[in-house]
C-alpha positions in Angstrom: 62.9 71.8 -32.1 63.2 68.1 -31.8 63.1 68.5 -28.1 59.8 70.5 -28.3 58.2 67.9 -30.5 59.2 65.2 -28.1 57.6 67.2 -25.3 54.4 67.9 -27.2 53.7 64.3 -28.3 53.2 62.8 -24.8 50.9 65.7 -23.9 48.8 65.1 -27.0 48.6 61.4 -26.3 47.5 62.1 -22.7 44.8 64.5 -23.9 43.5 61.9 -26.4 43.4 59.2 -23.7 41.4 61.5 -21.4 38.9 62.3 -24.1 38.5 58.6 -24.8 38.0 57.8 -21.2 35.4 60.6 -20.9 33.6 59.4 -24.0 33.6 55.8 -22.6 32.3 57.0 -19.3 29.5 58.9 -20.9 28.5 55.9 -23.1 28.5 53.6 -20.1 26.4 56.1 -18.1 23.9 56.4 -21.0 23.7 52.5 -21.2 23.1 52.3 -17.5 20.3 54.9 -17.7 18.7 53.1 -20.6 18.8 49.7 -18.7 17.3 51.3 -15.6 14.5 52.9 -17.6 13.8 49.6 -19.4 13.7 47.6 -16.2 11.5 50.2 -14.6 9.2 50.1 -17.6 9.1 46.3 -17.5 8.3 46.3 -13.8 5.6 48.8 -14.3 4.1 46.6 -17.0 4.2 43.6 -14.7 2.6 45.6 -12.0 -0.2 46.6 -14.4 -0.7 43.0 -15.6 -0.7 41.8 -12.0 -3.1 44.5 -11.0 -5.3 43.7 -13.9 -5.4 40.0 -12.9 -6.0 40.7 -9.2 -8.4 43.5 -9.3 -11.5 41.5 -10.2 -11.1 39.2 -7.2 -10.0 42.1 -5.0 -13.1 44.1 -6.0 -15.3 41.1 -5.2 -13.7 40.7 -1.8 -14.1 44.4 -1.1 -17.7 44.3 -2.1 -18.4 41.3 0.2 -16.6 43.0 3.1 -18.6 46.2 2.5 -21.9 44.2 2.3 -21.2 42.4 5.5 -20.1 45.6 7.2 -23.3 47.3 6.0 -25.5 44.3 7.0 -24.0 44.1 10.5 -23.2 47.7 11.2 -26.1 47.9 13.7 -24.8 44.9 15.7 -22.3 46.2 18.1 -20.4 45.2 21.3 -20.3 41.5 20.5 -18.7 39.4 23.2 -17.9 35.7 22.8 -18.8 33.4 25.8 -18.3 29.7 26.4 -21.3 28.0 28.0 -22.3 24.8 29.8 -25.7 23.7 31.1 -27.5 21.0 33.0 -30.9 20.1 31.5 -34.1 18.4 32.7 -36.3 17.1 29.9 -39.6 15.3 29.4 -41.5 14.7 26.2 -45.2 14.1 25.6 -45.9 11.7 22.8 -49.1 11.3 20.8 -49.1 8.1 18.8 -52.7 8.2 17.8 -51.8 8.7 14.1 -49.8 5.5 13.7 -50.4 1.8 13.8 -47.3 -0.3 14.4 -47.2 -4.1 14.2 -45.2 -4.0 17.4 -46.9 -2.9 20.7 -45.2 -1.9 23.9 -46.5 -2.4 27.5 -47.5 1.1 28.6 -46.0 0.9 32.1 -42.6 -0.3 30.8 -42.1 2.7 28.4 -44.0 5.4 30.2 -42.2 7.3 32.9 -43.8 10.7 32.9 -40.9 12.4 34.6 -38.0 14.8 33.9 -34.6 13.2 33.3 -31.2 15.0 33.4 -28.9 15.8 30.5 -26.3 18.4 29.6 -25.2 20.8 26.9 -22.0 22.7 25.8 -21.3 25.4 23.3 -20.8 29.1 22.8 -22.8 32.3 22.5 -22.4 35.8 21.2 -23.9 38.7 23.2 -24.4 42.1 21.7 -26.6 45.1 21.2 -28.7 45.9 18.1 -28.9 49.6 17.2 -27.7 50.4 20.7 -31.1 49.6 22.1 -32.0 45.9 21.9 -29.8 43.4 23.7 -29.5 39.9 22.1 -27.6 36.7 22.3 -27.0 34.0 19.6 -26.3 30.5 21.1 -24.8 27.5 19.4 -24.7 24.3 21.2 -24.4 20.5 21.3 -27.0 18.9 23.6 -27.1 15.4 25.1 -30.7 15.0 26.0 -32.2 12.2 28.2 -36.0 12.5 28.6 -38.8 11.0 30.5 -41.6 9.8 28.1 -45.2 10.6 28.7 -47.5 8.7 26.3 -50.8 10.5 25.9 -52.7 7.4 24.6 -53.4 4.0 26.1 -54.7 1.0 24.3 -55.9 -2.3 25.7 -57.8 -5.5 24.8 -58.9 -6.3 28.3 -58.9 -8.8 29.9 -56.3 -10.4 27.6 -53.6 -7.7 27.3 -52.5 -5.0 29.6 -52.4 -1.3 28.6 -50.0 -0.8 25.7 -48.8 1.8 23.2 -48.1 1.6 19.4 -44.9 3.6 19.5 -41.6 3.7 21.4 -40.0 7.1 21.3 -36.2 7.7 21.7 -35.5 8.9 25.2 -31.7 9.5 24.6 -30.4 11.5 21.7 -27.9 14.2 20.7 -28.9 17.5 19.0 -27.2 20.5 17.4 -29.0 23.7 18.4 -29.1 27.3 17.5 -31.0 30.0 19.5 -31.7 33.7 19.0 -32.7 35.4 22.3 -33.8 39.0 22.9 -33.0 40.3 26.4 -35.0 43.0 28.3 -33.0 44.7 31.1 -35.0 44.6 34.4 -34.9 47.5 36.9 -33.4 45.4 39.7 -30.3 46.0 41.8 -27.4 48.3 40.9 -27.3 48.0 37.1 -23.8 49.4 37.0 -22.5 46.3 38.7 -25.1 43.6 38.1 -27.8 43.2 35.4 -30.9 41.0 35.4 -32.6 40.2 32.1 -35.8 38.6 31.0 -35.1 36.5 27.9 -37.3 35.3 25.1 -36.8 33.9 21.6 -36.9 30.9 19.2 -34.5 28.0 19.0 -34.0 25.1 16.7 -32.7 21.5 17.4 -31.7 18.8 15.0 -31.0 15.3 16.1 -27.6 14.0 14.9 -27.6 10.7 16.9 -28.9 7.4 15.6 -32.7 7.1 15.9 -34.7 4.1 16.9 -36.5 1.8 14.5 -39.9 3.1 15.3 -38.8 6.6 14.3 -37.9 5.2 10.9 -41.5 4.4 10.1 -42.9 6.6 7.4 -44.4 9.8 8.8 -43.1 9.4 12.3 -39.8 11.2 12.0 -39.0 13.7 14.7 -35.5 14.8 13.9 -36.1 18.6 13.7 -37.6 20.5 16.5 -38.6 24.2 16.9 -38.7 25.7 20.3 -40.1 28.7 22.1 -37.7 29.8 24.9 -38.3 31.9 28.0 -36.0 32.6 30.8 -34.0 34.9 33.1 -30.3 35.8 33.2 -27.9 37.4 35.7 -24.9 39.2 34.3 -22.0 39.9 36.6 -20.6 43.0 34.8 -19.8 40.9 31.7 -17.4 38.5 33.5 -19.9 35.6 33.6 -23.6 35.0 33.1 -25.9 32.7 35.1 -29.1 31.7 33.4 -32.3 29.6 33.6 -34.3 28.9 30.5 -37.4 26.9 29.7 -37.9 25.5 26.2 -41.1 24.2 24.8 -40.5 22.3 21.6 -42.5 20.6 18.9 -42.0 19.0 15.5 -40.7 21.4 12.9 -42.5 19.3 10.2 -45.7 17.4 10.2 -45.4 14.0 11.9 -47.7 11.1 12.5 -46.4 11.0 16.0 -46.3 14.6 17.3 -43.9 15.2 20.2 -43.9 18.0 22.7 -40.4 18.4 24.3 -40.2 20.3 27.6 -36.8 21.3 28.9 -35.4 23.3 31.8 -31.8 24.6 31.4 -29.6 25.9 34.2 -26.3 27.1 33.0 -23.3 29.4 33.1 -21.3 31.3 30.6 -17.7 32.7 30.9 -16.2 35.3 28.6 -13.8 33.5 26.2 -11.0 36.1 26.3 -10.8 35.7 30.1 -9.9 32.0 29.5 -7.5 32.2 26.6 
């Protein structure tokens, strides 16, 4: 009997220990599940808060993207080109509306000839609604002009011919142009394309201007131009062009200026260089 009791006691203790271990394991498992659920709940809350904070800006960004996409959906096939030009320029100056205390000898300031300059920039060529070819041109221009004064003044026989105004004949401008291109039925158009070009352009002088141009009413910083020209496109690899620009004051001026420019230039597709 004692021997049976001694044998039963260890088995009972082992069973109790196993039950305790099982209970402990279940408790730990439940604690782990609760922690996981709580952390998941916290993460979800953080996500919601973050989404709530970000959504207004995200929605605005999406709206802007959609509006741009809608506005420019008809502008396709845009290619970026780098360009360089050589320019010949002459300006006609009418100083009839100004009286300056300083006078200039006519023959010393009047050249009535075209002078060379240069330009550099980039342009974007594309097609609008798959029908109308166009180009947008952005450039920096170093312009040197011959000056042709339309008016002569004199007090013969005491003073030679003179003018009241001395126009700047060297200046730098920033320019933007929008040209529309008409494909011409010349040559094999699968390889080479010839275009007639027309459109407006705008120049703004960024260089220092002369003292005479600071006189009230004589400012000529902003110019508006009408452009005409022809272009040769070698299958998109490069473009050769010749443009004529006829410009005048954008705003009313006491000294109206008419700027004549001939441009001869070349463009190369940017992705072929970089």
